[in-house]
N, C-alpha and C positions, 0 to 999 in steps of 0.2 A: 391551691390544691385542697380539695374538700376533706373533712375529717370523717373517718369511719369509726363508728362506735363498736364496742365489743358485742358479739352475739355468741352466747354459749350454747353448745349443743353436745349431746353425748350419743355416740354410735357404738352399739354393742354388737359383737360379731363372733362367729365361730366358723372356721374353715373358709374365710373370705378368699375369693379368687385372687391370684397374684397379679392379674391384669385389671383388677378393680381400680377405677380412677374417677375423679370428679373435678369440676372446675368451679372456682368461686371468684367473684370480682371485688375489688377494693377501689376506693376513690370514685371517679366518674366512669370507670369501666363497666361493661355489661357482660352477662353470660348469655349465650345463644343456644343453649341446650347442653346436655351432658353426654359424654361418650357412652356407647353401648358396650359394656365389658364383654358380652357374649360374642361380639364381632371382632374383638381384639385377641389375636392368637399369642401375643406376648405382652409383657409389661410396658407401661408408658416410658418412653425414653426422654422426650423433650416436648416443648411447645413454643410457639411464637405467635404474635398477633399482628394484625395490620396496624400501621402507625396511627390511623385515625380511630382505632378502637372498634371498627365496624365488623370485626370477625377475627377468628384465630384458627390455628391449626394445631393438631396434636400428632406426634410421631411415636410409634412404638419402637422398642429396641430392635425389632426385626426390620424396621423401615417402612411399615405401613403408615399412611397419612390419612387423618380424618379432618374434614373441614367444617367450620361452623360459622353462622352468620353470613356475611357477604364475602367471606374468604372462599375462594374456589379451589378445587382440587386440580393440581397441575401434574400429578404423577407421584409415584413412590417406588419403593424397592420390593414390593410384593412379588413373591415367586423368585426372588434373587437371594442366593445364599451369601450372607455377609461374613467377612473374616472376623469382624468385631462388631459389637452392638452400637446402635445409634445412641449418642449421648447429648447431642445438641442440635439446635435448629434455629435458623434466622430467616426473616422475611425480607424480600427485596423491597426497597423503599416505595416502589410503584404499587406494591400489593399484588402484583401479578406473577409472583414466583417465590421460591424459597430454596434454601440450601439445607441439607442434612449433613451432619458430621459424625463419624464413628470414633470410637475411643482410640483408634490408631491414627486419627487425623485424616482418614479418607473422606473426600467431599463428593456429594452428589447434588447436582443442581437441576432445578425444574422451573418451567415457565420461562420468564425473562431473567432469571438468576443465571449469571455467567460464571463459569469455572475459571478461577484465577490461580489455582495451585493447591497443594495439599502436603501433608507430612506422611502420606500413606507409604512412601518408599523409604522413610527414615526409621531408624531405631531410636525410639523415644526413651528418655530417662523415666518419664512418668506419663500416664495416659492423658489424652485430651479430655477435658470435661465440659467444654462449651465453645461458643463462637459469637462474634459480634460483627456487624457491618458498618462501613463508613456511611456518612450522610448521603453521598452520591450513589451508593450501591455498587460502585465500581471496585470494591475491594472488601476484604474482611480480615479479621484476626482470629486465630485459634489460641486457646489458653489451656495449659496442662495443669494437672493437680499440684505440681511443684511451682506453679507460677511462671513457667516458661511461656513466652509469647511468640507466635509466628505470624508474620504479616504478609499479605498478598494483595495484588492489584494496587490501588492507590492508598491502601492502609499503610501508615508509617509506623515503624517500630520506635517506641518512646521509652522502652525499658521493661524489665521483668524482675521477678524474684527467683529466677531459675538458678542463680548462683548462691542463694541464701538458703540456709537450713531453716525451714518453717516449723513452727510448733504444730500447726494444723494445716490440712490441705486446702488449696484454692477450690472454690465451688462455683465461682461466677466472675464474669467480666462485663463491664458497662462502659461504652465510649462516651465522651463528653459531647455536648451539642455541636461543637465545632469539628469533631472527629480528630482534634489535635491533641488528644490525650485519652486516658482511660483509667478506670478504677479496677482493682482486683479485690475480690472478697474471699476471705477464708471462712471455713465453716464455724469458727468461733466468733465471727463478727469482726475480725481484724481487717483493716482497710489499708491498701497500698495504692498510692497515687503516682501517676506518670503523665508527662506532658503538661497540659493546662488543667488537669484534674486537680481540684483542691480538696484538702482533707477537712472534713467537718465533724469528725468524731467516729467512734467505733464501738462495737459491742463490749469488748473487755473494758474500754474506757468508762462505760456506764455500769460496770460490775456484772454484766450478764455472763453466765456460764453455759447457757443452753445453745444448741446448734442453730445456724442460720442457713437460709436457702437462696437469698438473692437481695437485690437492691432496686429501689425505684427512685429515679431522679426527679427533681423539680423541673418545670418547664424551662426555666431560665438557667438551670445548671448551678444554682446557688445553694443547693442542699440535696439531700437524699434521705430516703427512709429505708431502713433495713428490715427485711422480712425474716422472722424466725420460723423454724420448721413447725412450731406449734401454732402458727397463724398470728402471733403477736407482731405488731408493726411499730417500730421505734423511729421517730423523726430526728434528723440532724440538720444543722444549718437552717435554711428558711422553710424546710418541709414541715407541713402540719398534718401529714397523713399518719394516722396512728390508730391503734386499737389494742385491746387486751388479748391475751392468749385464749384460744378456744379448746374445749375438751373434745378432741377428735382423735381416734387412734391412728388415722391416716396422716402422716406428716406431709407438709408442703415439700415437694421434690423439685419443682421448677416454677418459673414465672416468666411473664413477658409484659413489658411496658405497653400500655394501650391508652392512647390519649393522655388524659391527666391522671390516670390510675394504672392498674395492672390487673391481669388475670392470673390467678394462682392455680397450680396443678397439684392436687393431692392424690397420692397413690398408696395403696395398701402395702405394708411391709411384707417382704417375702419370708415365709416360714422356712427356717433352715432345713435343707434336704440333703446336704452333703453326706457322703459315706461316713459311718462312725469313725472317730479318731480322737486323739487327745485334745483336739481343738473344739470338739462338739459342744462341751459344756460352756465354753466361752462364747461361742456363736449363739447358743440358746439363751444365755443370760443377757447378751447384747440385744437380742430380739425382744426379750421380756422387758428390759429396761426402756427401750423405745416405745413399745406398746403401752406400758403403764405411764410413762412420762407424758406422752401425747394425750392419752385418755384422761389424765387428771390435771392437765395444765391450767384449766380455769379454776381449779379448787384452791381455797385458802388452806395453807398448812396448819395442821393440828398437832399440839403437843401430846404425845402418847405417854400415859402414866404407867409406872411399873405395876406388873401383875394385873393389868386391865384386860388382858386377852384370855380367852378360855383355853381348854385343853384340846389338842388336835386329834386325840384318841381317847377312848374311855379309860384305858389303863396304859398310858404311854411309858415305854422304856427307851431311853436314849441310847443309840448305838454309834452315833458320830455327831460331834458338836460343830458349831460354827467356827470357822477359822482355817488356818493353813493345816494341811494334812497330806499324807502320801495317798495318791489316788488309788482306790482299790482295784482298778482295772489296768491303768496305764503305768502306775508305779511312780510317776513324777510328783514332786511337791506342787500342790495347786491349792487355790482358795476354794473352800467349801462355803457356799453362800447361804446355807441354811442348817437345819438340824434334822437328822434322820431318827425316826421312831419306829419301833415295832411294838407288838403286844407282849404280854407276859409269856414266859416259857418259849420264846422264839416264835410265837405266833405272829401272823401278819398284823393283827390289831383290829381287823374288821373294817369298819367304815371310817374315812377321814371326816373330821368334823370342822365346821366353820368356827374359827376362834373369835369371831366378832360379827355383828350384823353387817350386811352389805349386799352388793349386787354382783352377779356373775359377769365379769368383764369378758371372759373368753374361755372356751374349752378347745384345746389345741394339742396335736400330736407333735412332739419335738424329738430330735435325734437322741439327745442325752437324757432329757427329763422324762421322755415317754409321754403318756397321756397325762395332760396337765390341766388343772382348773385354776383360774386366776380370779380372785375376788377383789372388788373395789369397795373400800370401806369409807370413802370420803376423806376429806382432810389430807389428801395426798398420801393416804395409807392404803397398802394393798398386801394381800397374802397369796402365796403360790403353793399349790399342792401337787407334787410330782410323783411319777412312777405309778400312777393309778392303774388298776386293772380295768376299771370302768368308771365313767362319769355318771353321777346321778342327778346332775343339773344341766341346764342349758343356758346359753348366753342371754342376759337380760333378766334372768330370774332373781327375785329377791330371796335372801336367805337370812336366817336368824342365828345367833350364836348357838352352837350345839347341833345345828342341822347337818345331816350327812351330805357331803358333796361328791363322794365317790368311794369305791371299794379300794382298799390298799392292795397294791400289786407290785409287779417287778418289770414294768415296761420301760423301754429306753435302755440306757447303759446302766444296768443294775446287776448286783451279784446275788440278789434274793429279795423276797417281798419286804417292802418297808415304805414308809411315808417320808418324803423329803418336803419339809416345810420351810418356806422363806417368808420373812417379813421385809417389806420394802417401804421405805419412807422417802418421799420425793423421787420415787422410782429406783432408788439405790438400796441394795440389800444391807441390812444391819443384823446384829445378833438378836434373835428373838428371845433368848433366855430370860432377860430381866422383865419381860413383859407378859410371859406366859404364867398363868395360874394353874399349875399341874396338880392332880390329885395325889 
């Protein structure tokens, strides 16, 4: 299996469509064009490739299917209202058909793919997250997020983690070359083996703490490579397929083995749009953490020195510090990931100022944070400016310390005009206080 070297790229965006996707190839796999996001009415749900790597398919969560290369379109669920979204896809070994699976385990077959059964009529403990086929194509497995495995046709049941309390959810399943076993992959890189699947190592075993998206086996089954959501590929056993992390805000959400390599699917993260609630701040911060983590994955970490950052306002007055507090709207005790500032005499403070040189990573409207500007300062350092009345910068724009990035406002879940400032190191929020040089 060929070695893939790291290729770093930075993509800056503002208001990216939730259906925006792209495909990249690793190993000996090829890309045969990119999906047209304007034709996709919903987000990407899954992908699968022809076994010889000559083409691949992409399915949306609503069940539309797009074909690339020598992969032919055999039908889809367009104009059919689904009970649950499509979360998995598998190709028939002949390359002349495919299956789609919904999160409730409903199966839809097209071309020469044959229906062998589903969990659609069952009440599941955990949603289905993917599927895999036997070598013959006369059967398939479904896997749930708790590691429950369901077998149909000539697919044999070799075990599951359904009775085990997992630290992290299962995100993928890979059958062995013989179809007499399979691996399950958790999103922390944990590996579970069943049947004739051998254990060659895991993400936690190598000290990784970042999330994973899938695995690529060697041709002879004597190893595998794990694919991180940031595009890093880590080999185990006899696999030599590897590369470093890429700086790309779109995480890898699915992949499909193609020949001696794989095609990876990247999709833009959905901006939280749920109705305001006590969970809104948590969902917003999880979105920001994913965006910043993936955008800065190829950067080398930098040690931040005390008082090395400028002031976020000309005359800042602190109204709420970093740490645990009683939420001013919901009343519950919750973590405050930044510091709130206003100007003197309860004024808004005017314009929010960049506390360090950097580049505008994104300008986005969030439920709790309101209109927000995120700056990338390199060295896996970022700052977040929330509740702005208006942004004064655009994605990709370079800024210097002291430049205005927006007008202080009260957008989102806010009790009055103020600036919410966050400092994120390695995408995680830390207390900005020791690093700010305030007037």
